[in-house]
PAMI-333453 format. One record per residue: chain; residue in one letter; x, y, z of N, C-alpha, C, CB in turn. Coordinates in pm, 1 decimal. Glycine has a CB too. Example, Ala and Ser with C-alpha at 12.3 -4.5 7.8 and 13.67 -1.06 7.14 Angstrom:
 chain res     n.c1     n.c2     n.c3    ca.c1    ca.c2    ca.c3     c.c1     c.c2     c.c3    cb.c1    cb.c2    cb.c3
     A   a   1319.0   -569.0    780.0   1230.0   -450.0    780.0   1320.0   -330.0    780.0   1130.8   -447.3    904.6
     A   s   1285.0   -225.0    708.0   1367.0   -106.0    714.0   1290.0      3.0    787.0   1408.4    -59.8    572.5
This chain:
 chain res     n.c1     n.c2     n.c3    ca.c1    ca.c2    ca.c3     c.c1     c.c2     c.c3    cb.c1    cb.c2    cb.c3
     A   x    637.7   3259.6   2149.0    583.2   3206.0   2026.1    697.4   3150.3   1939.1    503.2   3314.9   1949.9
     A   x    678.0   3033.5   1883.4    779.6   2968.1   1799.5    768.4   3020.9   1656.8    763.2   2812.5   1802.1
     A   x    883.6   3057.1   1600.9    884.4   3107.2   1464.4    909.9   2991.8   1367.2    991.3   3217.9   1447.4
     A   x    857.1   3008.8   1246.7    871.2   2905.7   1142.9   1018.0   2877.5   1112.7    798.9   2948.7   1014.4
     A   x   1102.0   2980.6   1108.8   1243.6   2956.3   1076.5   1312.6   2874.3   1185.3   1317.6   3089.6   1057.2
     A   x   1266.3   2886.2   1311.2   1321.6   2802.6   1418.7   1282.6   2656.4   1397.0   1272.0   2851.7   1557.7
     A   x   1156.1   2634.6   1360.2   1108.3   2497.3   1333.9   1185.7   2438.5   1216.7    954.6   2495.7   1303.9
     A   x   1198.3   2516.3   1107.9   1271.1   2467.0    991.2   1416.4   2437.1   1026.5   1264.3   2569.0    876.9
     A   x   1479.0   2521.8   1109.9   1616.6   2498.0   1152.8   1628.8   2371.0   1234.0   1667.7   2615.3   1233.5
     A   x   1531.8   2344.9   1322.7   1532.6   2222.8   1402.7   1516.3   2099.5   1314.1   1421.3   2227.2   1508.1
     A   x   1425.6   2108.4   1218.4   1403.7   1995.2   1126.8   1529.7   1971.2   1044.2   1281.5   2021.7   1033.2
     A   x   1589.4   2078.7    992.1   1711.5   2065.0    911.6   1824.0   2004.2    994.3   1755.1   2201.7    855.4
     A   x   1834.3   2046.0   1121.1   1937.5   1989.9   1208.7   1917.9   1840.9   1231.6   1938.2   2062.3   1341.9
     A   x   1794.0   1799.4   1256.6   1764.6   1656.9   1276.0   1792.7   1579.3   1147.0   1617.0   1636.9   1320.1
     A   x   1758.3   1637.9   1031.0   1783.9   1571.2    903.5   1933.8   1554.3    882.8   1722.0   1650.8    786.5
     A   x   2012.5   1656.0    916.6   2158.6   1645.0    903.9   2212.7   1533.8    993.6   2226.2   1779.1    939.4
     A   x   2160.5   1523.3   1116.3   2201.3   1415.5   1207.5   2168.0   1279.2   1147.3   2132.2   1431.4   1345.0
     A   x   2049.2   1268.6   1089.2   2006.2   1142.5   1028.4   2096.7   1106.5    911.1   1859.4   1151.8    981.9
     A   x   2130.6   1203.5    829.5   2219.8   1178.7    715.5   2355.3   1130.7    764.9   2236.3   1306.3    629.3
     A   x   2404.5   1187.9    873.5   2531.9   1143.1    929.5   2523.2    997.2    976.1   2573.4   1234.0   1046.7
     A   x   2409.4    961.2   1035.2   2389.9    821.6   1078.5   2386.2    728.4    958.7   2259.7    807.2   1160.3
     A   x   2320.6    770.8    851.3   2315.0    688.7    729.2   2455.9    672.1    672.8   2220.5    753.1    622.4
     A   x   2533.8    779.1    670.4   2672.9    771.2    622.4   2754.5    674.8    708.1   2738.7    911.2    623.1
     A   x   2728.4    674.8    839.2   2801.9    584.9    928.7   2771.3    439.3    895.1   2766.6    614.1   1076.2
     A   x   2648.5    411.3    853.5   2609.4    274.4    819.7   2664.2    234.5    683.1   2456.4    260.2    821.4
     A   x   2653.8    324.5    583.5   2689.4    289.5    446.0   2829.6    333.7    406.1   2590.3    349.8    351.6
     A   x   2897.9    406.7    492.9   3030.2    456.9    457.5   3019.5    577.3    366.5   3112.9    348.0    390.7
     A   x   3130.9    615.7    308.4   3132.2    734.3    223.2   3106.3    702.4     76.3   3264.2    805.0    236.5
     A   x   3080.9    575.3     47.0   3049.8    538.2    -90.8   2916.3    601.6   -130.4   3045.0    382.9   -107.4
     A   x   2906.3    652.9   -252.2   2777.3    710.1   -294.7   2671.6    599.8   -304.3   2791.7    783.2   -431.8
     A   x   2549.9    634.0   -263.5   2439.1    539.0   -273.4   2380.3    546.5   -413.6   2330.0    568.2   -165.9
     A   x   2349.8    430.2   -470.9   2285.2    433.8   -601.5   2140.1    481.4   -586.1   2290.4    294.0   -669.2
     A   x   2078.7    514.2   -697.1   1943.5    570.0   -697.4   1843.4    474.9   -632.2   1899.6    601.8   -840.3
     A   x   1859.2    345.8   -654.4   1768.5    246.9   -596.1   1775.7    248.4   -443.6   1801.5    106.8   -648.7
     A   x   1897.2    256.6   -388.7   1913.5    259.6   -242.8   1853.6    387.1   -184.2   2062.5    249.0   -204.8
     A   x   1870.2    498.9   -252.1   1812.4    625.4   -205.5   1659.7    616.0   -206.3   1860.1    744.1   -294.2
     A   x   1602.1    557.9   -311.5   1456.7    540.6   -318.8   1406.8    453.0   -204.5   1416.4    479.1   -453.8
     A   x   1479.8    345.1   -175.2   1440.2    257.0    -65.7   1444.7    329.8     68.3   1530.6    133.8    -61.5
     A   x   1548.4    410.2     90.1   1558.0    487.7    213.6   1442.0    587.3    224.8   1692.8    562.1    219.9
     A   x   1409.5    653.7    114.1   1299.1    750.4    115.0   1168.0    680.2    148.8   1287.9    822.2    -21.9
     A   x   1144.1    562.6     89.9   1022.1    487.2    119.5   1018.7    442.7    265.4   1011.1    365.2     27.3
     A   x   1133.8    403.3    317.7   1140.6    363.5    458.1   1104.3    481.0    549.2   1281.5    310.7    492.4
     A   x   1157.4    598.9    518.6   1122.4    718.0    596.4    972.2    745.7    588.1   1202.0    840.3    546.4
     A   x    913.9    732.3    468.4    770.0    757.4    453.4    688.7    661.2    538.9    728.1    745.0    306.1
     A   x    726.5    533.3    536.3    654.4    434.9    617.8    665.7    470.8    765.4    709.0    292.1    592.8
     A   x    787.2    497.9    810.3    809.0    528.7    952.3    734.6    655.9    994.1    959.4    544.3    980.9
     A   x    736.9    759.2    909.8    665.3    882.4    942.6    514.2    861.5    942.3    702.5    992.5    844.2
     A   x    463.8    785.5    846.0    319.6    758.4    842.8    275.6    675.6    962.7    282.1    686.3    713.5
     A   x    361.1    585.2   1008.0    332.0    509.8   1129.7    329.6    604.6   1248.8    436.3    397.2   1151.7
     A   x    430.6    686.8   1258.4    440.7    781.0   1371.2    321.8    877.7   1375.7    571.7    860.5   1361.8
     A   x    274.0    919.3   1258.6    164.2   1015.6   1251.9     27.2    948.6   1263.0    172.3   1094.0   1122.3
     A   x     24.4    815.3   1275.0   -102.3    744.4   1289.8   -173.5    712.6   1159.9   -192.3    823.3   1374.4
     A   x   -103.6    729.9   1047.0   -163.5    700.1    916.9   -151.5    553.4    878.4    -99.5    784.9    810.5
     A   x    -67.8    479.1    950.2    -51.3    335.8    928.1    -55.7    265.3   1062.1     81.4    304.8    853.5
     A   x   -108.1    143.0   1062.0   -100.4     59.5   1181.0     36.9     -7.8   1182.6   -216.1    -46.7   1183.9
     A   x     72.6    -69.8   1294.5    199.0   -144.4   1303.0    204.3   -252.8   1195.5    215.8   -207.8   1443.5
     A   x     91.1   -322.2   1178.0     83.6   -430.8   1080.4    103.3   -376.7    938.2    -52.3   -504.3   1091.7
     A   x     39.6   -263.9    905.1     53.6   -205.0    771.9    196.4   -157.0    748.7    -44.9    -88.6    753.9
     A   x    256.4    -95.8    850.4    394.4    -48.3    837.9    490.2   -165.4    814.8    436.0     30.4    963.9
     A   x    473.0   -273.7    888.5    559.2   -391.5    870.9    545.3   -446.8    729.1    523.9   -501.1    974.9
     A   x    422.1   -450.6    678.6    398.8   -497.1    542.2    465.1   -403.2    441.5    247.9   -508.1    514.0
     A   x    453.9   -272.9    465.3    516.6   -175.7    376.5    667.5   -190.0    372.4    480.3    -36.1    419.1
     A   x    728.1   -216.7    487.3    873.1   -236.7    492.4    911.9   -363.9    417.5    922.0   -243.8    638.7
     A   x    832.6   -469.9    434.8    861.0   -592.8    358.9    848.2   -567.3    208.6    765.0   -707.0    402.0
     A   x    750.8   -483.2    167.9    735.0   -452.6     25.5    853.5   -372.7    -28.7    605.4   -374.9      2.5
     A   x    915.9   -288.9     54.8   1034.7   -215.1     12.1   1146.8   -312.5    -21.1   1080.2   -115.5    121.4
     A   x   1163.3   -415.1     62.3   1269.9   -513.4     42.4   1238.4   -615.3    -66.6   1296.9   -585.5    171.4
     A   x   1112.1   -624.4   -105.0   1067.5   -721.8   -203.8   1092.6   -666.1   -343.6    917.1   -756.5   -184.1
     A   x   1182.8   -729.0   -417.5   1220.4   -680.2   -550.5   1136.2   -739.9   -662.9   1365.4   -710.0   -576.2
     A   x   1035.7   -822.4   -629.9    951.8   -881.5   -733.7    830.0   -794.2   -758.7    908.6  -1023.8   -694.5
     A   x    750.8   -826.8   -861.1    629.8   -750.0   -892.3    512.7   -790.1   -802.5    591.6   -769.3  -1039.3
     A   x    525.1   -901.5   -730.4    418.5   -943.8   -639.4    450.1   -889.8   -500.4    403.9  -1100.1   -637.1
     A   x    363.5   -800.7   -453.2    380.7   -736.2   -323.6    279.2   -791.1   -224.2    366.6   -583.1   -336.3
     A   x    307.6   -772.4    -97.2    220.4   -818.3     10.4    109.1   -715.6     34.2    301.9   -842.0    140.7
     A   x    -12.2   -763.6     58.6   -123.6   -674.4     89.9   -223.3   -747.3    180.4   -193.2   -624.9    -40.4
     A   x   -323.5   -673.9    224.6   -431.0   -731.0    304.8   -556.0   -735.5    216.6   -456.0   -647.3    436.9
     A   x   -611.8   -855.2    200.0   -735.1   -874.4    123.1   -851.6   -867.1    221.9   -734.2  -1012.5     44.4
     A   x   -947.4   -779.4    195.9  -1058.2   -756.4    288.9  -1190.4   -779.9    217.2  -1052.8   -612.8    347.6
     A   x  -1278.9   -856.3    281.0  -1415.9   -872.1    229.1  -1513.1   -832.4    339.3  -1443.0  -1020.0    180.7
     A   x  -1609.9   -749.4    301.3  -1711.1   -702.4    394.7  -1845.2   -761.7    353.5  -1717.2   -546.3    398.3
     A   x  -1918.1   -814.5    451.9  -2042.3   -885.8    428.4  -2159.6   -812.6    492.8  -2032.7  -1028.5    482.1
     A   x  -2280.6   -837.0    439.5  -2398.0   -763.6    488.0  -2440.8   -800.8    629.6  -2512.8   -786.5    395.3
     A   x  -2385.1   -907.1    685.3  -2417.4   -942.9    824.6  -2320.6   -875.2    922.9  -2412.6  -1096.9    843.2
     A   x  -2234.3   -784.7    870.2  -2139.7   -713.5    954.7  -2003.7   -780.4    965.3  -2196.9   -698.1   1090.3
     A   x  -1990.4   -897.7    909.3  -1864.1   -971.4    915.1  -1761.6   -905.9    821.4  -1885.8  -1121.0    876.7
     A   x  -1641.0   -883.8    872.2  -1529.8   -832.9    792.4  -1418.1   -936.4    802.0  -1481.7   -689.8    842.0
     A   x  -1379.9   -990.2    689.0  -1277.6  -1094.5    685.3  -1152.1  -1037.1    620.9  -1327.7  -1220.5    607.5
     A   x  -1039.7  -1050.3    691.6   -910.7  -1002.2    641.8   -815.8  -1120.6    631.6   -851.6   -891.0    734.5
     A   x   -744.0  -1124.6    520.2   -643.2  -1228.2    502.3   -528.8  -1170.7    419.2   -704.0  -1355.0    434.2
     A   x   -408.0  -1219.8    443.4   -293.4  -1174.3    365.6   -307.6  -1220.7    222.0   -161.5  -1225.7    426.3
     A   x   -250.9  -1143.2    130.9   -256.6  -1178.0    -11.0   -131.7  -1126.1    -79.9   -384.4  -1120.3    -77.8
     A   x   -107.7  -1180.3   -197.4     -6.9  -1125.5   -287.1    -79.0  -1040.8   -390.5     78.2  -1238.5   -354.9
     A   x    -14.6   -936.0   -437.1    -73.8   -847.4   -537.1     30.9   -818.2   -643.1   -126.2   -715.3   -472.5
     A   x      0.4   -854.2   -768.4     91.2   -829.3   -879.1     70.8   -685.0   -925.2     67.5   -930.8   -996.4
     A   x    170.3   -599.1   -901.6    154.7   -457.0   -931.9    151.5   -427.9  -1082.2    266.8   -378.9   -867.8
     A   x    192.2   -523.8  -1164.0    188.0   -504.0  -1309.7     56.2   -549.6  -1370.7    302.6   -578.5  -1375.8
     A   x      2.4   -662.6  -1325.3   -120.2   -716.4  -1386.1   -245.9   -684.9  -1305.8   -107.9   -865.9  -1402.0
     A   x   -230.5   -653.4  -1176.7   -347.2   -629.2  -1091.6   -405.9   -755.8  -1032.6   -452.9   -558.1  -1169.6
     A   x   -342.6   -870.4  -1056.4   -394.4   -996.4  -1003.4   -369.7  -1006.0   -853.1   -329.7  -1115.7  -1075.6
     A   x   -469.6  -1060.4   -781.6   -463.3  -1075.0   -636.5   -461.8  -1224.2   -603.2   -583.7  -1002.7   -566.8
     A   x   -374.5  -1262.3   -508.9   -359.1  -1401.5   -467.6   -384.4  -1413.5   -317.4   -217.8  -1454.4   -503.7
     A   x   -512.0  -1416.3   -273.1   -536.6  -1422.3   -128.4   -507.3  -1560.0    -69.8   -680.5  -1384.3    -98.7
     A   x   -461.8  -1558.0     55.3   -449.1  -1682.5    128.8   -588.5  -1727.8    169.5   -356.4  -1666.0    253.1
     A   x   -599.8  -1851.5    212.5   -729.5  -1900.6    256.5   -769.7  -1830.9    386.4   -726.5  -2054.2    275.6
     A   x   -892.9  -1780.9    388.0   -942.3  -1708.9    506.2   -962.1  -1805.2    622.8  -1074.8  -1635.8    474.3
     A   x   -933.4  -1754.8    742.9   -947.8  -1835.7    864.4  -1089.7  -1832.7    920.1   -851.0  -1787.3    970.4
     A   x  -1174.0  -1743.1    867.2  -1312.8  -1736.4    913.4  -1405.7  -1720.6    793.8  -1332.6  -1619.5   1013.5
     A   x  -1533.2  -1744.1    819.0  -1634.1  -1734.7    713.8  -1746.5  -1643.1    760.6  -1689.3  -1875.4    676.5
     A   x  -1817.7  -1580.6    665.1  -1932.7  -1500.0    704.9  -2047.3  -1590.2    748.8  -1977.7  -1408.4    589.5
     A   x  -2150.5  -1528.1    805.4  -2267.6  -1605.1    847.2  -2337.8  -1669.4    729.0  -2365.0  -1516.2    922.5
     A   x  -2411.8  -1774.8    756.0  -2484.5  -1845.8    650.8  -2584.2  -1751.3    584.8  -2557.1  -1970.3    707.9
     A   x  -2581.8  -1747.0    453.1  -2673.3  -1662.9    377.5  -2628.6  -1517.8    364.4  -2806.8  -1666.8    441.0
     A   x  -2512.9  -1482.7    419.0  -2465.0  -1344.6    410.6  -2422.7  -1313.7    266.9  -2346.5  -1321.0    508.9
     A   x  -2450.4  -1190.6    225.0  -2413.8  -1146.8     90.1  -2288.7  -1059.3     96.2  -2530.9  -1069.5     23.4
     A   x  -2202.5  -1076.6     -1.7  -2080.4   -997.9    -11.2  -2116.6   -855.0    -50.1  -1981.6  -1060.2   -113.8
     A   x  -2067.5   -758.6     28.0  -2093.2   -617.8     -3.5  -1977.1   -554.0    -77.5  -2121.6   -539.8    123.6
     A   x  -1854.0   -585.1    -33.9  -1737.8   -519.9    -93.4  -1612.0   -601.8    -69.1  -1720.6   -378.5    -37.1
     A   x  -1522.8   -600.1   -168.1  -1390.8   -661.4   -154.2  -1287.1   -560.1   -200.9  -1380.3   -795.2   -236.0
     A   x  -1176.9   -552.6   -128.5  -1070.4   -461.2   -165.6   -940.0   -510.0   -104.6  -1102.3   -316.8   -120.0
     A   x   -831.1   -450.3   -151.1   -701.9   -475.8    -88.5   -651.6   -344.3    -30.6   -599.0   -536.1   -190.8
     A   x   -580.5   -354.9     80.1   -505.1   -244.0    137.3   -358.8   -280.0    120.5   -542.5   -217.7    289.4
     A   x   -283.0   -192.0     55.1   -143.2   -219.1     26.6    -59.7    -94.0     53.4   -125.5   -266.5   -119.1
     A   x     57.1   -113.1    112.0    148.1     -1.9    137.5    255.5     -5.2     28.7    211.7    -10.5    282.1
     A   x    248.6     95.5    -58.4    345.7    111.8   -166.5    404.0    252.0   -158.0    280.2     86.9   -306.3
     A   x    532.3    263.6   -178.3    599.8    393.8   -173.4    570.7    467.7    -43.6    557.5    479.7   -291.8
     A   x    557.0    391.9     64.9    537.3    451.8    196.4    396.2    494.3    229.7    623.3    567.2    208.8
     A   x    301.3    475.7    135.9    162.7    519.0    156.9     65.9    402.2    146.2    124.7    627.3     55.9
     A   x    -39.8    408.5    226.5   -145.1    308.0    221.3   -238.3    339.2    105.2   -223.4    302.5    354.8
     A   x   -260.3    240.3     21.3   -352.4    254.4    -91.5   -460.7    149.0    -79.8   -277.7    241.9   -227.5
     A   x   -583.6    185.2   -115.7   -695.5     90.5   -119.9   -736.3     72.9   -264.7   -816.4    139.8    -32.9
     A   x   -745.6    -53.4   -307.2   -784.5    -85.5   -444.3   -902.8   -182.5   -439.1   -664.1   -147.0   -525.0
     A   x  -1010.0   -149.8   -510.9  -1127.9   -235.8   -514.1  -1099.9   -360.1   -597.6  -1249.5   -159.5   -570.3
     A   x  -1154.0   -472.2   -551.8  -1138.9   -600.0   -621.0  -1263.2   -624.3   -706.0  -1116.8   -717.0   -519.6
     A   x  -1245.0   -686.1   -820.6  -1354.5   -713.2   -913.1  -1464.2   -796.0   -845.3  -1302.2   -786.2  -1037.8
     A   x  -1589.9   -749.1   -851.4  -1699.0   -824.3   -789.5  -1740.9   -948.0   -868.7  -1817.7   -734.6   -771.8
     A   x  -1689.6   -962.8   -991.6  -1724.3  -1079.1  -1074.3  -1624.7  -1193.5  -1055.8  -1730.3  -1039.0  -1222.0
     A   x  -1497.1  -1167.7  -1082.7  -1397.6  -1275.3  -1078.8  -1324.4  -1283.4   -944.8  -1296.9  -1255.9  -1190.2
     A   x  -1325.7  -1175.5   -866.1  -1262.4  -1170.1   -733.6  -1111.7  -1194.2   -737.6  -1326.4  -1271.9   -642.6
     A   x  -1050.4  -1183.8   -856.0   -908.8  -1215.8   -867.0   -821.0  -1102.0   -915.2   -892.2  -1329.7   -957.4
     A   x   -881.5   -986.8   -945.8   -806.0   -872.2   -995.9   -859.9   -744.2   -933.0   -813.3   -864.4  -1150.7
     A   x   -773.2   -642.8   -924.5   -821.6   -511.9   -880.4   -877.1   -437.4  -1002.0   -707.1   -429.1   -810.9
     A   x   -975.4   -352.9   -976.0  -1035.4   -273.7  -1082.2   -943.3   -158.5  -1119.9  -1173.3   -220.8  -1039.4
     A   x   -943.3   -124.7  -1248.8   -858.7    -18.6  -1301.6   -949.5     87.5  -1363.1   -756.4    -74.0  -1406.8
     A   x   -920.2    215.1  -1337.0   -996.2    324.7  -1395.3   -906.9    402.2  -1490.0  -1053.5    417.4  -1285.8
     A   x   -960.3    429.8  -1608.9   -887.3    505.8  -1710.4   -988.8    585.8  -1792.3   -802.0    410.8  -1802.6
     A   x   -944.1    689.1  -1864.6  -1038.4    766.9  -1944.8  -1069.6    698.7  -2077.6   -983.0    906.4  -1970.1
     A   x  -1196.7    706.5  -2120.3  -1233.0    654.0  -2252.3  -1205.3    761.4  -2357.6  -1383.4    609.9  -2256.0
     A   x  -1251.3    740.0  -2481.7  -1222.0    833.9  -2591.0  -1284.4    972.2  -2568.5  -1272.0    776.5  -2723.1
     A   x  -1385.2    982.2  -2478.9  -1449.3   1109.9  -2447.6  -1399.9   1166.6  -2314.2  -1601.3   1093.0  -2444.0
     A   x  -1291.9   1109.1  -2262.1  -1231.1   1148.9  -2133.7  -1323.0   1123.2  -2014.8  -1193.8   1296.3  -2137.2
     A   x  -1419.9   1033.8  -2031.3  -1504.0    991.9  -1919.6  -1437.1    872.6  -1853.3  -1649.4    956.6  -1966.8
     A   x  -1444.7    863.3  -1720.7  -1377.2    751.3  -1653.7  -1447.7    617.3  -1679.2  -1369.7    777.6  -1503.2
     A   x  -1367.8    517.4  -1708.1  -1415.4    379.9  -1726.7  -1343.7    294.6  -1622.6  -1388.5    326.7  -1874.6
     A   x  -1419.3    215.4  -1548.6  -1359.7    125.6  -1449.6  -1388.4    -16.7  -1492.6  -1415.0    153.1  -1305.7
     A   x  -1281.4    -95.4  -1507.1  -1299.0   -233.6  -1551.7  -1195.3   -325.1  -1488.6  -1290.5   -242.3  -1704.1
     A   x  -1221.7   -453.4  -1505.3  -1133.7   -556.7  -1454.5  -1041.4   -604.2  -1565.8  -1214.7   -674.2  -1396.6
     A   x   -909.5   -601.9  -1546.9   -819.2   -651.4  -1650.6   -823.6   -803.5  -1664.7   -677.7   -607.3  -1620.7
     A   x   -881.1   -873.3  -1567.1   -886.7  -1018.2  -1573.4  -1004.8  -1071.7  -1651.7   -890.2  -1073.3  -1436.7
     A   x  -1125.7  -1025.5  -1617.0  -1246.3  -1082.0  -1679.2  -1320.1   -983.2  -1769.1  -1340.4  -1131.0  -1572.2
     A   x  -1279.6   -856.3  -1770.1  -1343.6   -757.2  -1855.6  -1465.7   -690.3  -1795.1  -1382.3   -820.7  -1982.5
     A   x  -1501.0   -725.1  -1671.9  -1615.1   -662.6  -1603.6  -1600.0   -510.8  -1606.8  -1626.5   -713.1  -1456.5
     A   x  -1711.6   -438.7  -1634.8  -1711.7   -292.7  -1632.4  -1813.7   -243.2  -1532.6  -1740.9   -235.1  -1771.7
     A   x  -1772.7   -144.7  -1451.5  -1865.3    -81.3  -1358.4  -1949.6     20.1  -1431.9  -1790.1    -14.8  -1242.2
     A   x  -2073.9     36.8  -1388.7  -2162.0    138.0  -1451.8  -2128.2    276.0  -1401.9  -2310.6    107.7  -1423.8
């Protein structure tokens, strides 16, 4: 039977090896806080990929988002239709304003199909997040915050749409 302290020792040993490899790449100069954060996010993406929590495509997008120093990050814009059609296209997502900039979709739903749901999937800080897109303007993600009575309010920062 394997004991917990043996597992922890093995993990600590592998972590020490990894730190030595990082030192070999960056030298003995201290890493600034930003570089350490980027390394931590990279580890999260790689571990989530390894554990099956991210697809290869999502992991690649997450790594690109780590290297992207602007407020507009890469995400997948998804629309689901009542005829069973699911359309995915790459998009930009402004993490400060919530605005979404989808590329033109390569396919269309069936004639007369009604839109059921729109959302973005984005890998930030090594984790996959799903954010619902406004059903009115289709250009912003919905934001939830507490009102004066601490009840949740969900609205669109772009057009002011409020969910019931």
